[in-house]
C-alpha positions as CSV (number, residue, x, y, z in Angstrom):
1,M,-3.4,-43.7,79.0
2,P,-5.7,-43.1,82.0
3,N,-8.7,-45.4,82.4
4,T,-12.3,-44.2,82.8
5,L,-12.1,-44.0,86.6
6,Q,-8.9,-41.9,86.6
7,R,-10.5,-39.5,84.0
8,S,-13.6,-39.2,86.1
9,E,-11.6,-38.4,89.3
10,S,-9.4,-36.0,87.4
11,G,-12.4,-34.2,86.1
12,K,-14.0,-34.0,89.6
13,A,-10.8,-32.6,91.0
14,R,-10.5,-29.9,88.3
15,Y,-14.2,-29.0,88.8
16,E,-13.8,-28.7,92.6
17,A,-10.7,-26.6,92.2
18,G,-12.6,-23.8,90.6
19,S,-12.9,-24.4,86.9
20,A,-14.8,-22.0,84.7
21,I,-17.8,-24.4,84.6
22,A,-18.0,-24.6,88.4
23,L,-17.8,-20.8,88.6
24,R,-20.6,-20.4,86.1
25,N,-22.8,-23.1,87.7
26,G,-22.3,-21.4,91.1
27,R,-23.4,-18.0,89.7
28,L,-26.4,-19.5,87.9
29,S,-27.4,-21.4,91.1
30,L,-27.5,-18.1,93.1
31,A,-29.5,-16.4,90.4
32,K,-32.0,-19.2,90.5
33,R,-32.3,-19.2,94.3
34,I,-33.0,-15.4,94.5
35,S,-35.2,-15.3,91.4
36,P,-35.3,-11.5,90.8
37,I,-38.1,-9.7,89.0
38,R,-37.5,-9.3,85.2
39,K,-38.8,-6.6,82.9
40,G,-42.3,-7.4,81.7
41,S,-43.2,-9.5,84.7
42,R,-46.9,-9.7,85.6
43,L,-46.0,-8.8,89.1
44,L,-45.0,-5.3,88.1
45,A,-48.5,-4.2,87.4
46,K,-49.1,-3.8,91.1
47,L,-46.1,-1.5,91.6
48,D,-45.7,2.2,91.1
49,L,-42.0,2.5,90.5
50,N,-41.9,6.2,89.5
51,G,-39.1,5.7,86.9
52,R,-36.7,4.2,89.4
53,T,-35.9,1.1,87.5
54,T,-33.4,0.2,84.9
55,T,-32.3,-3.1,83.4
56,A,-29.2,-5.0,84.5
57,N,-27.9,-4.5,81.0
58,D,-28.1,-0.8,81.3
59,Y,-26.5,-0.9,84.8
60,V,-23.6,-3.1,83.6
61,T,-22.9,-1.1,80.4
62,L,-23.1,2.1,82.4
63,G,-26.1,3.5,80.4
64,E,-27.4,7.0,80.7
65,P,-30.4,6.1,83.0
66,S,-28.2,4.3,85.5
67,G,-25.8,7.2,85.5
68,A,-28.5,9.6,86.3
69,H,-29.6,7.5,89.3
70,V,-26.0,7.3,90.6
71,D,-25.7,11.1,90.2
72,A,-28.9,11.5,92.2
73,G,-27.3,9.5,95.1
74,R,-29.3,6.3,94.7
75,S,-28.1,2.8,95.2
76,P,-29.0,-0.3,93.1
77,Y,-31.1,-3.1,94.4
78,L,-32.7,-6.2,92.9
79,L,-36.5,-6.6,93.4
80,V,-37.3,-10.1,94.7
81,E,-40.8,-11.5,95.3
82,D,-41.2,-12.0,99.1
83,T,-42.2,-15.7,99.5
84,L,-43.7,-15.2,102.9
85,N,-45.9,-12.3,101.8
86,P,-47.3,-13.0,98.4
87,G,-47.7,-9.9,96.3
88,S,-45.0,-8.1,98.3
89,F,-41.4,-7.5,97.3
90,S,-38.1,-7.3,99.1
91,T,-34.8,-5.9,97.9
92,I,-31.3,-7.3,97.7
93,A,-28.4,-4.8,97.5
94,V,-26.2,-4.9,94.4
95,H,-22.6,-4.1,95.5
96,D,-20.8,-4.2,92.2
97,C,-21.0,-5.6,88.7
98,F,-18.7,-7.0,86.0
99,T,-18.6,-4.7,83.0
100,D,-18.8,-7.4,80.4
101,L,-21.6,-9.7,79.3
102,D,-21.4,-13.4,78.8
103,N,-20.4,-14.6,75.3
104,R,-24.0,-14.6,74.1
105,G,-24.8,-11.2,75.5
106,T,-27.9,-12.5,77.4
107,R,-26.5,-12.6,80.9
108,C,-24.4,-10.4,83.2
109,V,-22.7,-10.8,86.6
110,L,-23.9,-8.8,89.5
111,V,-22.1,-8.9,92.9
112,L,-24.5,-9.4,95.8
113,H,-23.9,-10.0,99.5
114,A,-24.5,-13.7,98.9
115,G,-21.9,-13.9,96.1
116,E,-21.8,-13.4,92.3
117,A,-25.0,-14.0,90.4
118,L,-25.2,-14.6,86.6
119,L,-28.5,-12.9,85.8
120,P,-30.5,-12.2,82.5
121,T,-29.9,-8.8,81.1
122,D,-33.6,-7.9,81.4
123,T,-33.5,-8.2,85.2
124,L,-34.8,-5.1,86.9
125,I,-32.6,-2.9,89.0
126,Y,-34.5,-0.7,91.5
127,W,-32.8,2.5,92.6
128,K,-33.4,3.8,96.1
């Protein structure tokens, strides 16, 4: 029977080898670092988006509004508050998505240039 130190080292090795927990933590870490704008944010009152937004849930589940934007030749982006220019926004391109939600149905995976991010389903997708 392994002792406490051996179990600890074994757990660290499994975690570093790419366990499901390590993968989820990495995705959550990226989502926290970029901190995209979510539906109902107070920052949206300043923007006139002209119906060019959908939620991440709609994008991942291939909803009708997202399909219309794709048909119009638009590409999906995340809106992110610009830290250097308060009140301004920048965009991060969304390259792909996983078509399934997490087991609670409250988060989805979007593939960005920086990696995979596990984002809340009410995150806004801006189409341009």
